C-alpha positions, 0 to 999 in steps of 0.5 A, a space after each residue: 850725103 842727103 837726108 829726108 824725114 819720116 815718122 816713127 809711131 810709138 802708140 799714137 805718139 809720133 816722133 820725126 825720124 831723120 833718114 840719112 843716106 851717104 854714098 861713099 867709096 867701097 864695094 857695092 853694098 847697102 847698109 841700113 842702121 838705126 834699129 830697124 825691124 825685119 820689115 824695115 830691114 827688107 826695105 833695102 831690096 824693095 827700094 833698090 828694085 823700085 828705083 831700077 824699074 823706074 829708070 834710075 840707077 841705085 848707087 854702085 858703091 857703099 851706101 849707108 842709110 841711117 835712121 836717127 835717133 838710132 835708139 828709137 825702135 822703128 817698125 813698118 814699111 812706111 819708111 820706103 819713100 823717105 829712104 828712096 828720097 834721101 838716096 836719090 837726093 844724095 845721088 843728085 837725081 832730085 834736088 835736096 832742097 825739095 826735101 826740106 820740111 817734108 815728111 815721106 810716108 809710103 811703101 814701095 812695090 818692086 815696080 815703083 808703085 806706092 802702096 798704102 800703109 798704117 797710121 797715116 793720120 797720126 803720123 801726119 798729126 805728128 809731122 804738123 806738130 813738129 813744124 813740117 809743112 808738107 807730107 808725101 803719102 800714097 794717093 789712096 790715103 791723101 784724103 786721110 792725111 788732108 784731115 790735118 789742118 796746116 799741112 800740104 798733102 802730096 799724094 803720089 801713085 808711083 815713084 816716077 810721079 814723086 821724082 817728076 814732082 820734086 824735079 819740076 818735070 811733067 808728071 807722067 800718067 799713072 802706070 797700068 797695073 801689072 797684076 790684074 785684080 778682080 774688084 769685089 762686088 759693091 755691097 749695099 750700105 748697111 741698114 740702120 739698126 733701129 730700136 723699134 725693131 726690138 719687139 717687147 722688152 720695154 724695161 730693157 730698152 729703158 735700161 739701154 736708154 739710161 746706159 746711153 745717157 750716162 755712158 754706163 756699162 751693162 750686163 744683159 742676161 737671159 735665155 737665148 733669142 730674147 733680144 740681148 744681141 739686137 738691143 746691144 747692136 742698137 746702142 751706138 744709134 742712141 749715142 750723140 756724134 763725136 766732137 771734132 777732138 774726139 773724132 780726130 782721136 778715134 780716127 787716129 786709132 783706127 788709122 793705126 789699126 789699118 782701118 780705111 779713112 777714105 770717107 773722112 773722120 770717124 764721126 759716129 761712136 765706133 762699135 766693136 764686137 770680137 768673137 769669144 774665141 779672140 785672144 788677149 792680144 786681139 782684145 787689149 792690143 799686142 805685138 812682137 816689138 811695138 804693140 798694136 791697138 786692140 778691140 778695146 782701143 778701136 771701141 774708144 768712145 764707143 761700144 765694146 760688145 762681148 756676146 756670150 761673155 762666159 765663153 770668153 777666156 778668163 784672161 780676156 775678161 780679167 784683162 778689161 779690169 784696168 781699162 774699164 777704170 783708167 780709160 786707157 791701156 798701157 802695153 809694155 814690150 821689151 823695147 818700148 811701152 805704148 799707151 792707147 786710149 780705151 774709154 769704151 762702154 762695155 756691154 756683156 751678154 750671157 745666157 744663165 747656163 750652158 743650155 740657156 734655160 735656167 730660171 726661165 718660166 715654163 722651160 726645163 733646164 737639164 744642167 746640174 746646179 753645179 754647172 749653172 753656178 760654174 757657168 755664171 762664175 766664168 765672169 769674175 766678181 771684179 769684172 761684174 763689180 765694174 758693171 753699172 746696170 744689170 738687166 734680166 731678159 724673159 721670154 715674151 708672151 703673145 698678148 705682151 707682144 701685141 701691146 709692145 708692137 703698138 708703143 715701140 719707139 724708134 732710135 731717133 726719139 730715144 736719141 733726142 732724150 739722150 742728147 738732152 740728158 748729155 747736155 745737162 751733164 756737160 753743163 753741170 760738169 763744166 770744164 772738169 774734163 768729164 762729159 758724162 756721169 759714167 766718167 765722174 770719179 767717186 771723190 768728185 761725185 761725193 764732195 762736189 755734187 749734192 748728195 741725193 735723198 734716200 741714201 739709207 737704201 744704199 747704206 743698208 745694201 753696203 752694210 749687208 755686204 751686197 754692195 761694194 765701195 765701188 758699187 756705191 759710186 756706181 749707184 750714185 752715177 746711175 741716180 744722177 743719170 736718171 735725174 738728168 733724163 727726168 729733168 731734175 737738178 738733184 736725184 730724188 729718193 726714187 732715183 736712188 732706189 731705181 739705180 740700186 735696183 738696176 745695179 743689182 738686177 732687181 725690182 725697186 719694190 724688192 729693195 724697199 721691202 728689204 729696207 723696211 725689215 
């Protein structure tokens, strides 16, 4: 009997699993127990073929493999290396002492090759936290596992290499690929998206800067071709780099989702833009037994852009309500409940009607009024109420285009102002655990920070039913961001008026006139 170790991932949380192998008397049979799923149950045949094709013999008597704890659901193919290591140690092919304090992660091919698997980074983090000192992973993912400090990483390309290392024998050369594959052509690096590429729309650019400075959600609406998508795609370029702790958390989610981390940690805020045909499971996460992270978790600490938002199914949009407030998503399945981080910055883009020309000066909209209303109502009121900034787009005129081209600012200049505003927020919030105005809860906003001037506009809008209680807090958050961008220690009355106008998608002068009536 011998044992090896692997890691079971339940969301981003990893638990070390002991893989026991017992070779006993009886008819030749391999029994796998410990609540495995289908892909893991098939590991018996994969491992048997890999051992035979490496030049060793699979046990010819009763072989029992147990995955402990047996009550924990186990899924995936990354247990293959641990199963083979335990079986070979029980058969005295490799010394059992070499398996002590070592975690094995990797899938085996029938020819003995070690293939990449999902979740190497969070699994390595869990192994290090459990006190393990060495991790064996596929060679292609050795760099990903090496991102965790304090753990020795051994990357292997084949089972033969693993056996040679554990036995202290000379490491064999890499076996040639048995299946010829054609390498895809090397693509050019993506061009950096710059805010200066967006012609005109000065008000929208400024609203984007405010959203980036305070991590506020945005709703962009207007006719087609006015720059809504271009503007949203350039929002990540205005955001500051992730801290080390944030980069580890984001990279762990991306590793679990199957993203390649060969180039290192994810240090820039991620950007996710699912198509409007996406299902609920692909957006919020899902799966049969253990739910996988969705688009909102892959956009954690970054931007989630929903273009043509009214075209998304209502269930998809309404599923964003809880994560928008909580910053995380909890997915319950029959056997296990997982929680993924989902503190993303939401950007919605929509046309005013099915043809896109409603309320556009000089354009003829042929949609009936009921169609225009129904199209706008596809984004429910509770979802709209969670959006901080609403920005309308209008077509640009030729004379305005010329003036806009002369004063277009690049993303680098705007990003510097955003960084300064973010620094003021971190200094004000201190060790509260929040770093931006968009994260501050309403009670803390009202009780621990000085109230701004000019709250009569907010009271009037609330009394008239044009602003909800949640909307009051969001107006105060945007007002604080405007003050941070302006270098002020407290929002002024003008900041409150502008924040309320941005919340409702109106001009500040309109609100002042209404308040005076």
